[in-house]
C-alpha positions in Angstrom: 93.2 101.6 102.9 95.2 104.6 104.0 99.0 104.7 103.6 101.6 107.2 104.9 105.0 107.5 103.3 107.7 109.4 105.3 110.9 110.9 103.7 112.2 114.1 105.3 115.3 116.0 104.4 117.3 116.0 101.2 116.0 116.7 97.7 117.9 113.8 96.0 116.7 111.3 98.6 113.1 112.4 98.0 113.6 112.0 94.2 114.9 108.5 94.9 111.7 107.5 96.6 109.5 108.3 93.6 110.0 104.9 91.9 108.8 103.3 95.2 105.8 105.6 95.3 104.7 104.4 91.9 105.2 100.8 93.0 103.1 101.3 96.1 100.3 102.8 94.0 100.5 99.8 91.6 100.3 97.4 94.6 97.4 99.3 96.2 95.6 101.1 93.3 92.6 102.2 95.4 94.5 103.3 98.5 94.7 106.9 99.8 98.4 107.6 99.8 99.9 110.5 101.8 103.5 111.6 101.7 105.2 113.5 104.6 108.1 115.7 103.5 109.9 118.8 104.6 109.5 122.1 102.8 112.8 122.1 100.9 111.9 119.0 98.9 108.1 119.3 98.8 108.1 120.5 95.2 109.5 117.1 94.1 106.3 115.3 95.0 103.8 118.1 95.0 102.1 117.1 91.8 103.1 113.4 91.8 100.2 111.5 90.1 100.5 108.5 92.5 99.9 110.6 95.6 96.6 111.8 97.1 98.1 114.2 99.7 101.3 116.0 100.6 101.9 116.7 104.3 104.6 119.4 104.6 106.3 119.2 108.0 108.7 122.1 108.7 111.9 121.2 110.5 112.2 123.7 113.4 115.3 124.1 115.6 115.7 124.3 119.3 112.9 123.7 121.8 110.3 125.0 119.2 110.5 121.6 117.5 109.0 119.7 120.5 105.5 121.2 120.5 105.4 121.3 116.7 106.3 117.7 116.4 103.9 116.7 119.2 101.1 118.5 117.3 102.1 116.8 114.1 102.1 113.4 115.8 98.6 114.0 117.1 97.4 114.9 113.6 98.9 111.8 112.1 97.5 109.5 114.8 94.0 110.9 114.3 94.2 109.9 110.6 94.4 106.2 111.6 96.7 105.1 108.8 96.7 101.4 108.0 100.3 101.3 106.8 103.3 103.6 107.3 106.6 103.3 105.5 109.5 105.3 106.8 112.1 105.7 104.0 114.5 107.7 106.2 115.0 105.9 109.5 116.2 108.9 111.4 115.1 109.7 115.0 112.4 112.1 114.0 110.9 110.1 111.2 111.0 106.8 113.1 109.3 108.5 116.1 106.6 110.0 113.9 106.0 106.5 112.3 105.6 105.0 115.8 103.3 107.9 116.9 100.8 107.2 114.1 99.9 103.9 115.9 99.4 102.3 112.4 99.0 98.5 112.7 101.8 98.0 110.1 104.9 100.3 110.3 107.8 99.4 108.0 111.3 100.8 108.6 114.9 99.9 108.9 116.2 97.8 111.8 118.3 100.6 113.2 119.9 100.2 116.7 117.8 102.0 119.3 114.9 102.7 116.9 113.9 99.4 115.3 111.4 98.7 118.0 109.2 101.6 116.7 108.3 99.5 113.6 106.2 96.4 113.4 108.1 95.2 110.3 111.9 95.8 110.4 114.2 95.6 107.4 117.9 95.0 107.6 120.2 97.9 106.6 124.0 97.4 106.7 125.9 99.9 108.8 128.5 100.5 106.1 128.0 102.2 102.6 127.3 99.6 99.9 128.0 99.8 96.2 124.3 99.7 95.5 121.9 102.3 94.3 119.9 104.3 96.8 116.7 103.5 94.9 117.3 99.8 95.6 118.2 100.5 99.2 114.9 102.2 99.8 113.0 99.6 97.8 114.0 97.0 100.3 111.2 98.4 102.5 108.7 97.3 99.9 109.7 93.6 99.9 107.4 92.8 102.9 104.5 94.0 100.7 105.3 91.5 98.0 106.5 94.1 95.5 109.0 92.9 92.9 112.5 94.4 92.6 112.8 97.8 90.8 113.5 98.2 87.1 114.6 101.7 86.0 112.8 101.2 82.6 109.5 100.7 84.4 110.1 102.7 87.6 112.2 105.7 86.8 112.5 108.7 89.1 109.9 111.3 88.3 108.9 114.9 89.0 105.9 116.4 87.3 106.4 119.7 85.4 104.6 122.7 86.8 102.8 124.8 84.1 103.5 128.1 85.8 107.2 127.3 86.3 107.4 126.2 82.6 106.0 129.5 81.4 108.4 131.5 83.7 111.4 129.6 82.4 110.3 130.0 78.7 110.1 133.8 79.3 113.5 134.0 81.0 115.2 132.0 78.2 113.6 134.2 75.6 114.7 137.3 77.5 118.3 135.8 77.5 118.2 135.4 73.7 117.9 131.6 73.6 116.6 130.4 70.2 115.9 127.0 68.8 119.2 127.0 67.0 121.1 127.2 70.3 122.3 124.2 72.3 121.6 124.9 76.0 124.0 123.5 78.5 123.2 123.9 82.2 126.1 123.8 84.7 125.2 123.7 88.4 128.2 125.0 90.4 127.1 124.5 94.0 126.3 121.6 96.4 125.0 121.3 99.9 128.4 120.6 101.4 132.1 121.0 100.6 132.4 117.2 100.0 130.5 117.6 96.7 131.7 120.9 95.5 134.0 120.8 92.5 136.5 123.8 92.5 135.3 127.0 90.9 138.4 127.3 88.7 137.5 123.9 87.3 134.0 125.0 86.4 135.5 128.1 84.7 137.8 126.0 82.5 135.0 123.6 81.7 132.6 126.4 80.6 135.3 128.1 78.5 136.0 124.8 76.7 132.4 124.1 76.0 131.7 127.5 74.3 134.9 127.4 72.4 134.1 124.0 70.9 130.7 125.1 69.5 129.6 128.7 68.9 125.9 127.6 69.0 126.2 126.7 72.7 124.7 128.7 75.4 125.8 128.0 79.0 123.3 128.6 81.9 125.2 128.7 85.2 123.0 127.8 88.2 123.5 127.5 91.9 121.7 127.3 95.2 120.8 130.6 96.9 123.8 130.3 99.3 126.2 130.1 96.4 124.9 133.0 94.3 128.1 135.0 94.8 130.2 132.1 93.7 128.0 131.6 90.6 128.4 135.2 89.7 132.2 135.0 90.1 132.3 132.0 87.8 130.2 133.7 85.1 132.5 136.8 85.2 135.6 134.7 85.1 134.4 132.9 82.0 133.4 136.2 80.3 136.9 137.6 81.0 138.5 134.6 79.2 136.0 134.4 76.4 135.1 137.3 74.1 131.4 136.4 73.6 129.7 137.2 76.9 126.3 136.3 75.4 127.4 132.6 75.4 127.3 132.6 79.2 123.9 133.2 80.7 123.1 134.6 84.1 119.4 133.9 84.5 119.4 134.3 88.3 118.0 131.7 90.7 115.5 129.0 90.0 113.3 127.3 92.4 112.9 123.5 92.1 110.0 123.6 89.8 111.7 126.1 87.5 114.9 124.2 87.6 113.0 121.0 86.5 111.5 123.0 83.5 114.9 124.5 82.6 116.5 121.1 82.5 113.7 119.7 80.4 114.6 122.3 77.8 118.4 121.8 77.9 120.6 119.5 75.8 123.0 118.7 78.7 123.2 119.0 82.5 126.6 119.0 84.3 126.9 119.0 88.1 128.0 117.3 91.2 126.1 114.6 93.1 123.5 116.8 94.6 119.7 117.5 94.4 119.8 119.3 91.0 121.4 116.3 89.4 118.6 114.1 90.6 116.0 116.6 89.4 117.7 116.4 86.0 117.3 112.6 86.1 113.5 113.1 86.0 113.8 114.7 82.5 115.3 113.3 79.3 118.3 115.7 79.4 121.7 114.2 78.9 123.7 114.2 82.2 127.3 114.4 83.2 127.6 113.7 86.9 130.8 114.6 88.8 131.3 112.2 91.7 133.7 112.9 94.5 133.2 111.1 97.8 130.1 109.2 96.4 130.0 106.4 94.0 128.0 106.5 90.7 126.6 103.1 91.3 124.9 104.5 94.4 123.5 107.8 93.0 123.7 107.9 89.2 120.4 108.8 87.4 117.8 106.1 87.9 115.9 106.2 84.6 115.7 104.4 81.3 119.2 103.3 80.4 118.6 104.4 76.8 118.8 108.0 78.1 122.3 109.5 78.1 124.3 109.6 81.3 128.0 109.9 81.9 129.8 109.7 85.2 133.2 111.2 86.0 135.2 110.4 89.1 138.8 110.3 90.3 139.0 106.5 90.6 139.8 104.4 93.6 140.9 106.1 96.8 141.3 104.4 100.2 139.0 107.0 101.8 136.3 106.7 99.1 133.3 106.4 99.5 133.1 108.3 102.8 130.4 109.5 105.2 131.1 113.1 104.3 131.7 114.3 107.9 135.4 114.7 107.9 137.9 114.7 105.0 140.7 112.4 106.3 143.4 113.6 103.9 142.1 117.2 104.4 142.4 118.2 100.7 139.1 116.8 99.2 141.3 115.0 96.7 138.3 113.0 95.5 137.1 116.3 93.9 140.3 118.2 93.2 141.7 115.1 91.4 139.0 115.4 88.7 140.4 117.3 85.8 138.3 119.7 83.8 139.5 118.1 80.6 137.9 114.8 81.7 134.6 116.4 82.4 134.7 118.3 79.1 135.4 115.1 77.2 132.5 113.4 79.0 130.3 116.4 78.0 131.3 116.2 74.4 130.6 112.4 74.4 127.2 112.9 76.0 126.2 115.6 73.5 127.3 113.5 70.5 125.5 110.5 71.8 122.4 112.7 72.4 122.6 114.0 68.9 122.9 110.4 67.5 119.9 109.3 69.7 117.8 112.3 68.4 118.7 111.5 64.8 117.9 107.8 65.3 114.5 108.7 66.8 113.7 111.1 64.0 114.4 108.5 61.3 112.6 105.8 63.2 115.6 103.6 63.8 116.4 102.0 67.1 119.6 102.6 69.0 121.8 100.2 70.9 123.5 102.8 73.0 122.5 102.2 76.6 124.4 105.0 78.2 125.5 105.1 81.8 129.3 104.8 81.2 131.6 105.8 84.0 134.8 107.6 83.2 137.8 108.4 85.4 139.8 111.5 85.4 
């Protein structure tokens, strides 16, 4: 049996399919399973042990996309897949699913595109207070696959050995030792609807290093926000007399970021791809949620691992589709105080310390994590 899974676009959404990938492998242990993904998120699934093949499909703009997608469709059709699951449901992915000619094509019953699938799954038009992993898992129900359990089916991303070596070298060069407590703060996001103010990140970082001299703060960002990252680092160093506590390790690709987070004590960042990469490691996490809800996109992993969520509370415009800020001031983000995030960080680190001590002494812990805190 040959199976094609389709999930283009965003890093976090690809991470959220990895529990379903494992479930498909469990249901069809001898199948050849291919995964179609765009280049930006390919590293997430590149070494996934449940996949046989990664098909990277670049997303081209303008008229160039037409011949490229036609050529891709011909390639997919020639493979004669038995089953296709489209986890996206967008125009391109649904058309590619249809173009395979697979006898069973599972996708969402989206207006104008549902006819491209042989098996259609209902998807509400409005945002639901339900995790994205569960929403995508709905597509597995026609295959007789049981509902997801984060203890059994956590998100995953395999560590790359080359990336791990590179990160170890960069941390050693930055003076990080075993006695240090490494905190990673990611200061950018893919759109302004998920970007916490820079001044808030500065206040947070200053508070963290003042509270514990053994802490080292690695500030990370996407390539487009490198200048903003540097501004935040310099602002923290101006306010704090120990510049060695704030690290500028440059940019990390996805594989390197995953290795960095696996070596950290805590990750802090908005609801974006890096937060979901963090969820594939045991690192303690503090998520900052603006227009999105923690219940939809908080880490999907063993609840015994430490996760804290900080948001601004209920707003009439929240959650939103992130296309237009109705109030115009992004109050869902600007309303989150640095003190609230700092408090969540200290809680997470203390809980992580208690969990580590409990594990080292062989005792079990009843702390299940995942608490949500409002600013």
